[in-house]
C-alpha positions as CSV (number, residue, x, y, z in Angstrom):
1,C,-44.0,-40.4,-50.7
2,M,-41.1,-38.0,-50.6
3,D,-40.0,-38.9,-47.0
4,T,-39.8,-42.6,-47.7
5,Q,-37.7,-41.9,-50.8
6,R,-35.4,-39.6,-48.8
7,N,-35.0,-42.1,-46.0
8,A,-33.9,-44.7,-48.6
9,E,-31.3,-42.2,-49.8
10,F,-30.2,-41.5,-46.2
11,L,-29.9,-45.2,-45.5
12,E,-27.5,-45.5,-48.4
13,E,-25.5,-42.6,-47.1
14,I,-25.1,-43.9,-43.6
15,K,-24.2,-47.4,-44.9
16,K,-21.2,-45.7,-46.6
17,R,-20.1,-43.9,-43.5
18,L,-20.9,-46.1,-40.5
19,N,-19.5,-49.4,-39.3
20,P,-21.9,-52.3,-38.8
21,D,-22.4,-51.7,-35.1
22,R,-23.1,-48.0,-35.5
23,L,-25.4,-48.7,-38.5
24,Y,-27.4,-51.2,-36.4
25,H,-27.6,-48.6,-33.5
26,S,-28.8,-45.9,-35.9
27,L,-31.6,-48.2,-37.2
28,N,-32.6,-49.1,-33.7
29,V,-32.6,-45.4,-32.6
30,A,-34.8,-44.6,-35.6
31,D,-37.3,-47.2,-34.6
32,E,-37.3,-46.1,-30.9
33,A,-37.6,-42.4,-31.8
34,K,-40.7,-43.2,-33.9
35,K,-42.3,-45.1,-31.0
36,L,-41.5,-42.3,-28.6
37,A,-42.8,-39.8,-31.0
38,K,-46.1,-41.7,-31.4
39,H,-46.4,-41.9,-27.6
40,Y,-45.8,-38.2,-27.0
41,G,-47.5,-36.8,-30.1
42,A,-44.3,-35.7,-32.0
43,D,-43.9,-36.1,-35.7
44,E,-43.2,-39.8,-36.2
45,Q,-41.7,-39.4,-39.7
46,K,-39.3,-36.7,-38.6
47,A,-38.4,-38.7,-35.5
48,F,-37.5,-41.7,-37.6
49,T,-35.4,-39.7,-40.0
50,A,-33.6,-37.9,-37.1
51,G,-32.8,-41.3,-35.5
52,L,-31.5,-42.6,-38.8
53,L,-29.2,-39.7,-39.3
54,H,-28.2,-38.7,-35.8
55,D,-24.8,-40.5,-35.9
56,I,-24.0,-40.0,-39.5
57,L,-20.4,-38.7,-38.8
58,K,-19.8,-40.8,-35.7
59,N,-17.2,-43.0,-37.4
60,T,-15.5,-40.1,-39.1
61,P,-12.0,-39.6,-37.6
62,D,-11.5,-36.7,-35.3
63,S,-8.9,-35.2,-37.6
64,E,-11.4,-35.1,-40.4
65,L,-14.1,-33.6,-38.2
66,L,-11.6,-30.8,-37.2
67,Q,-10.9,-30.2,-40.9
68,Y,-14.6,-30.1,-41.6
69,F,-15.1,-27.4,-38.9
70,E,-12.2,-25.3,-40.3
71,R,-13.2,-25.7,-43.9
72,N,-16.8,-24.6,-43.1
73,D,-15.8,-21.8,-40.7
74,I,-17.5,-23.5,-37.7
75,M,-16.0,-22.0,-34.6
76,L,-15.7,-24.3,-31.6
77,T,-15.8,-23.0,-28.0
78,E,-13.0,-24.0,-25.7
79,T,-15.2,-26.6,-24.1
80,E,-16.4,-28.0,-27.5
81,R,-12.8,-28.3,-28.7
82,A,-12.0,-30.3,-25.6
83,S,-15.2,-32.5,-26.0
84,R,-14.5,-34.8,-28.9
85,K,-17.7,-36.8,-28.2
86,T,-19.8,-33.8,-29.2
87,W,-18.0,-33.2,-32.6
88,H,-20.0,-35.8,-34.6
89,A,-23.3,-34.1,-33.6
90,M,-22.2,-30.6,-34.4
91,A,-20.5,-31.5,-37.7
92,G,-23.4,-34.0,-38.4
93,A,-26.2,-31.4,-38.3
94,D,-24.1,-29.0,-40.5
95,F,-23.2,-31.8,-42.9
96,L,-26.9,-32.8,-43.3
97,R,-27.8,-29.2,-44.2
98,R,-24.9,-28.6,-46.4
99,E,-24.2,-31.9,-48.2
100,L,-27.5,-33.8,-47.9
101,H,-29.8,-30.8,-48.3
102,V,-31.9,-31.5,-45.2
103,T,-33.9,-28.3,-44.7
104,D,-36.1,-29.4,-41.9
105,E,-35.0,-27.4,-38.8
106,D,-36.6,-29.8,-36.4
107,I,-34.5,-32.7,-37.7
108,L,-31.4,-30.6,-37.8
109,S,-31.9,-29.4,-34.3
110,A,-32.5,-32.9,-32.9
111,V,-29.3,-34.2,-34.5
112,R,-27.3,-31.1,-33.4
113,W,-28.3,-31.5,-29.7
114,H,-28.6,-35.3,-29.3
115,T,-25.3,-35.6,-27.3
116,T,-25.3,-32.6,-25.0
117,G,-28.9,-31.6,-24.8
118,R,-29.6,-27.9,-24.3
119,A,-32.1,-25.6,-22.5
120,G,-35.3,-25.1,-24.3
121,M,-35.3,-28.4,-26.2
122,T,-38.1,-29.1,-28.6
123,L,-40.2,-32.3,-28.2
124,L,-38.4,-33.8,-31.1
125,D,-35.0,-32.9,-29.5
126,K,-36.1,-34.7,-26.4
127,V,-37.4,-37.7,-28.3
128,L,-34.1,-38.3,-30.1
129,F,-32.0,-37.6,-27.0
130,V,-33.9,-40.3,-25.0
131,A,-34.2,-42.8,-27.9
132,D,-30.4,-42.8,-28.2
133,F,-30.2,-44.0,-24.5
134,I,-32.9,-46.7,-24.7
135,S,-32.7,-48.1,-28.3
136,A,-33.0,-51.9,-28.5
137,D,-29.2,-52.4,-29.0
138,R,-28.4,-50.6,-25.7
139,D,-27.3,-52.8,-22.9
140,Y,-26.0,-51.1,-19.7
141,P,-26.9,-51.4,-16.0
142,G,-30.3,-49.6,-15.5
143,V,-31.3,-49.5,-19.2
144,E,-34.6,-51.3,-18.4
145,R,-35.5,-48.7,-15.8
146,M,-34.6,-46.0,-18.2
147,R,-36.9,-47.6,-20.9
148,E,-39.8,-47.7,-18.4
149,K,-39.2,-44.1,-17.3
150,A,-39.1,-42.9,-21.0
151,Y,-42.7,-43.9,-21.5
152,V,-43.9,-42.3,-18.3
153,S,-42.0,-39.0,-18.5
154,L,-39.7,-37.9,-21.3
155,E,-38.3,-35.2,-18.9
156,D,-37.5,-37.7,-16.1
157,A,-35.8,-39.9,-18.6
158,M,-33.8,-37.0,-20.0
159,L,-32.8,-36.0,-16.5
160,E,-31.5,-39.5,-15.8
161,G,-29.6,-39.5,-19.1
162,L,-28.0,-36.2,-18.3
163,Q,-27.2,-37.2,-14.7
164,F,-25.5,-40.3,-16.2
165,T,-23.6,-38.3,-18.8
166,I,-22.5,-35.5,-16.4
167,N,-21.4,-38.0,-13.7
168,E,-19.3,-39.9,-16.2
169,L,-17.6,-36.8,-17.4
170,V,-16.9,-35.5,-13.9
171,E,-15.6,-38.9,-12.7
172,N,-13.1,-38.9,-15.6
173,A,-12.2,-35.3,-15.1
174,W,-13.5,-34.4,-18.6
175,P,-15.1,-31.1,-19.5
176,V,-18.9,-30.8,-19.1
177,H,-20.5,-29.0,-22.0
178,E,-22.3,-25.8,-20.8
179,D,-25.4,-26.8,-22.8
180,S,-25.6,-30.0,-20.8
181,I,-25.5,-28.0,-17.5
182,R,-28.2,-25.7,-18.8
183,A,-30.4,-28.6,-19.9
184,Y,-29.9,-30.3,-16.5
185,N,-30.7,-27.2,-14.6
186,E,-33.8,-26.4,-16.6
187,L,-35.2,-30.0,-16.1
188,V,-34.4,-29.9,-12.3
189,I,-35.9,-26.4,-11.8
190,N,-39.1,-27.2,-13.8
191,R,-39.7,-30.6,-12.2
192,K,-43.2,-31.2,-11.0
193,G,-43.8,-32.2,-7.4
């Protein structure tokens, strides 16, 4: 089937670009995204592929990512320019479209927003965002609670992920991406109960 064939190509591509730890992480996120997709009724194949590809440019040096943005006329906002941790997601989604000819908008969107989140996230966006926090290789205080939460409510898990991210940024006096604030506000406002 076409998807399996493409995933084999994608695997070769990420092997070239990622260090062993990041490759291991990407494979784990792909597996976790597929499980979450099955649980919540999202497309399992797309979830797996998005997980595989989400960090494709994570080990690319910042200077090369900046050159990539310039070369492809991708304008960064002031916040984005100051938020290096978001660059691999922005460049990654564009790279997948431009260089690897990924045409599926759901996959491209999930990769694009997996670090910051955004308001109005799709089910697949949410699946990848949460899978990235709870994949088998992740080991941080609270990861077990996060894993449990992820299978009860994707939104609650996302909220916890965003709280963690925003708190870390604030504590280090780093800029918080506007899209993360919008994602956070939307989740809090729409909370049930």
